[in-house]
Every structure is written in structure tokens, then in C-alpha cells.
N, C-alpha and C positions, 0 to 999 in steps of 0.2 A: 504494500500500500504506500502511495506517495503522500508525504506530509510536507507541511510548510514549516521551515525553521528560519531563525534570524541570527545572523552573526554581526557582532559589533566590532568593527575594526578601528585601527588608529585614525587620528584626524577627524573623528566624529562620523565616519562612514559606516552605514548599516546596509547589509546586503540581505534581502529576502531570498530564500533558496527553496527549491523543491528537492526533496531527498527521499531515498528509499534504501533499504539494506541497513544492517546493524552498524552503529558507530564502532570503530575499531577494526573493521575489516578493511582490506586494501581499497584505496580511494580511486574512483573514477570521477573525474571532474568534467562536466559538460558545459560549454560556453557558447551562448547564442550570439547572433548578429543583429543587424538592423533590417527591418523594424520589428524584430522578434522579441521573444521573452523566454524565460526558463521553461515555459509550458511546451515549447516545441519538442523537448526531449522526453516527455512522459512515456511515449510508446517505445523509445529506444532504451531507456534506463531500466524499466521493470524486468526485462528478461535476465538482467545481471544482478538483481537484488539479493539472490540467495547466497552469493559468494563475495559480493563486493559492496562497498559503501558508495552509493551513487548520489552525487550532489550537483545540482544545476542552479547557479545563482541568477537572479535578475541583476544584470550588471549595474554599476553605478549609473544613475540617470534614468533607469527603467523601472516601471511598475511601482512597487512600494519600497524599493531600495532608495537610498539617499539620492537627492537630486540637487546638488550644488548649482547655484545660479551662475557662478563664474566659469566662463569657457575654459580658463586655464586649468580648472580641476579635471578636465577631460583629456589632458595631454597623455600620450601613450605611457609614459613612465608611471604616472599616478594610477592609471587603469590597471597596468600590469601588477603594480604593488598590491592592489586588491586581491589578485589571484595568489600572490605570494602569501599574503596573510591568511587567506581562506584555506590554502593547503596546510599551513602551520596549525590551524585550529582543527581541521578535520583529520589530519594525518600527522600528528606530532612526532617529530623525530624520524619520519619515513617519507620518501618521495611518493607522489601520486603514481599509481600503477599505470595510468594513462590519462592524458588530457585530450578530450574530444571537442573540436571547435569548428564553428562555421562562420564565414563572412567576417564581420568585425571581431567576433570572438576569436576567429582564427588569427587575425592580425595580432591580437594580444597574446595568443598562445605561441605564435612564432617568436615574439619578443621574450616570452618567458623561457622558452627552450634555448634561446640564444644567450640570454643574460643569466639565467639560473638553471642550467641543465641538471644540476644535482636534485632539483625538486620534482622531476618527473622521469619515469622510466621509459615511456613511449609517448608518441604524439600522433594523433589522427586528425588530419586537417581536411575539411570539406569546403571546397570552393572558397578559398581564402588565399590571396596571393602572398608569397614571401616578399619581404620588403625589398630585397635586391632585384628580383625580377619585376616587381611592380614599378620601382623607380626606373629601371631600364626601359620598360614598355611605355611608361608615361613620357619619358624623354625622347624616345626614338620611334615609336610605333603609332602612326596616325590613326590606325583603326582602334587601338586601345584608348588613345587620346579622345577620340570621338565618343567611344562607348562610356567614358568616365565623365563626360561633361555634366551629367546630372549632379555631380558632387558640388559644383558651384552653386546650384540652386539650393541644395541642402544646407549650405553655409549662410544663406540669407537669414536675417533676423525674423522675417515673416514666413519662413518656410513651413513651420508647423501649422500655422493658421491656414495657409493655402492648401496644405496637404489634407487637413481635416475638413475643409469646406466641401459642401455638396455631398454629404455622407461619406467623406473620405475617398472620394472618387479617384483622386490621383494616387492614393496609397494602394487601392485595389488594382490599379493599373500595373503596379509592380509585379503582380502575380499572374496577369493575364497570359493566356496561351497565344501562340502566333495567330490563331484564328480570332483573337479578340474576346474570348470567353474566359470566365473564371474556371480554374481547374476543378475536377471532381473532388480532390482531396480537401478543398476549401469549403467545408460543409457550413451550413448556417450556424451550427454550434461553435465551430472554430472562428467563423467571421465575428461572432459576438464576443468571443474571447479576445481576438485581436483588437476590435474596436474599443473595448473597455481598457485594454492595455495602452493603446495610443492616447486615449483621452486622459489617462493618468500622467503621461510622461513624454509625449512626443517632442516637446520643445527641448527638453534636456537631452533626449536621445540624439537630436540633430547636432548637439554640441560636439559629438565625436568628429563630425566632418569639419566644423569650425576650427577645432584645435589641431587638426592634422596638417602636417607640411606636405603630405603626398596628395597633391591635386593636379589635374592635367593643366597644361598651358592653355591660355586663351589670349585674346587680343590685349587685354589690360594687365595680364599677369603671366610672366614667363619665369617666375622664380624657381620653378621645379627644374629648369634646365641647368641651374648652377648648383643644385643640391648634390652632395656626395655623402655616401655612407661608408665608413670604414669596415673592414672585414670583422672587427670585433662586434659590430652590430648586425652581422649577417650570418655568421657560421655557427652551427650547432652540432654537437656529437650525438644528440638524442636520436635514437632510431625512429624514423618518421614514415608514415604512410599518408599519401595524399589521394583522396577520392575527389574526382572532378566530373561534375555534370557537363558534358561536352556541348550542350545547347545553351549554356549561360551567355546571355546577351550583354551583360555588363562586364564580365571578366573573361577575356578571351583565352583560348588554349595556349597561345604563345607564352603565357605566364608560367607554364610548366617547363619551358626550355631552359636548360642550364642550371637547374636547381641543384644538381649533384655537386657543383663546385663549392657550395656552402653546406650541403646536407649529405655527407658521404654515406650514411646509412639510410638509404631512401628507397621506397617503393612508390611508384605512381600508378594509380588504377583509374583509367578513364572509364566513365559510365556513359555510353552512347545513349542518346534519346532522353537524357535527364537534363534539367535546367539548373539554374542557381538554387532552386528550392528542393534539392535532392533529399534532405532530411524528411520533408513531407511526402515527396513523390515516391521514394523507394526506401522506406525505413528498413526493410529487410536487408538491403545491401549494406546499410550502415551497421546493422546488428551483426551481420555475418562477418564483415570486415573487422569489427572490434573483437568479436569472438576469436577470430584467427590470430589477431595480434596478441591477445591475452594468452591463448594456447601456446603460441610461439615463445612468448616470454617464459612461461612455465617450463617448456621443453629446454630452453637455453639455460635455465637455472640448474637443471639436473644433468644436462649434457652440453656444456658450452661449445659453441661453434661460431665461426666468423659470420658477421652480419653481411647479408648480400649488399652489393653495390646497387646503384640506381637501376631500376628496371621498369618497364611499362607493360601492364597486362590487364585485360578486362577481367573483372571478377566473374566467377561462375554464377549462374542464376539459382542453383539449388543449394540449400543448407539444411 
């Protein structure tokens, strides 16, 4: 059964979390993106609750978690520190067995694995670009630059009001299929959950974009072209699997190219026919992939073997 818990972190930050599995078991930390909430992980977490402690926070600025008004409170370092503190509270003295993260949550999880690799044993990324490939594509790939122009809108102070207008029509557009319809997985019940979530916190959720230096160039702003990131902010030894819905219209597949230079223990698993919303569309793929990662980790503990270098393979459909 999933319960709601609350963690009080330093600097007055409180995170509301959805959790299942007994405290003290190995931790699986699930991190959502924009414009989502912890509830997206409910169906993914529950199959693991017998052997694992599963925790999914509403990130800072979302839902009933703290909502600082200052945009500076949403800089990547502060957001990542929330995850550091959450792991310390849920898994004292032990790393998380795996961090599973999508979209903006994936951006934070990449930073966590890069700057605090001792805090997690494995990383499962779902349609969330690595900072190195994202910077490269924003600087040099016109197609990704065009696909990311929406970020400038989300940085506007009136973005939340405009997104919520007319029954949140622009937000529902994020989820529409190429045919212009809402997908079947977006049930009336889930729509109600999303709408209540947005009404609570959309303005502060948009601060993630306002605080980020990674935005595409446009006529009045080419600052991204001068930005450089050192290898110390790009490389991680954490074994990582990347699941990627190949029909993602906002994050192009070129973002997968060259990951191995910064992530030597890497597996990339493209998912054909899936969009950015892979967690909703194909939760069984996410569950199967996580199960395989955890099983692999247990096998390596009993019979150590070298981690595979980067490879690309479609996941099988049966589990």
C-alpha cells in the first residue's frame, strides 16, 4: 500500500513523498519531471515493495512540498541537495540501490550521480538528457534548438497563468498524440489528479526553467553558446541504464550520442513507438528494466564481473 510521508530537510525545505515497502530495506528513489508529480510512479513502485523501500518525492516547488518564491532556490545545486538529504534520511549510512528518474528529475539524478556517486549504486534514466550532450545539442544542433524553444516560454513570469487558462488547454497539449488527441492512458481520473497538482504549484514548478542556464539560443539570447562545463560536472562511474522513448518530440535521439565518454558503465535501451511520457505509456518496460538492473546488481555482489561498456539494445517485450 502506498502512503504519504513528509521529510523535513535543511533550509526549511519539506518534501511530501509517496512511499511503499518497509523502512530499512534497500532504497529505490523515484524522481519525477515537469509537469508531473510523485503520483506518476505509483504503478511502477508497488511491484518492488516486498523487497525494497520505494520513495517518490514531490520535488521542491511541486504539490504540497515546499514552494520557495525565489527563483534562485531552484538552481540545480539546491535541487540536487534535496535528493542528497532524502537519501540520508531514508537510507542512513547506505547508498540508494537505484535512482529512477524522468525528465527534470533525470537532470537532477544525473547531477547526483556525477557529484555524489557514493550515494547510489545504479541509475535508471528515462528521457532525460545528460548535461554534456544537452549542452552540445543546444549549441550545435538546430533541430534540438528548435525543439527546446518552449523553454523560453516557461521562463516567463506569466507562464503558469497562461498554461492554466482555458482549462489548462496548453498543458494538455503537452500530452497530445501526433493525431491531436489525448492518449488513452490519460484517463479522467488521472486528468483530475494532474489538474489539482498544477493548481497547487505550477508557478513554482516553472521556476526550474527560470533558474536553469541550459536554454536554447534565440535572437535576444545566445549565452548558451559561451557556456562550458568541465569534465568534473559531466563524468560518473555509476552504472547507468538509459531508457529512451524514440518518439519524444522535445528531446531528440541525438542526445544519446557520445554518452559513453562520460558514463563508461552504460547501457542505452531505445523504446520505439514511445514518446516522452514513457512512464505512463509503457510502465511494464520501466518495471522490467528496473527488475533486470536490480537482479544484475545482486548477481554482481555474489559473483563480481566487469560492467559492460556502452551498448544499445531494444528491451524485450515479455517479462
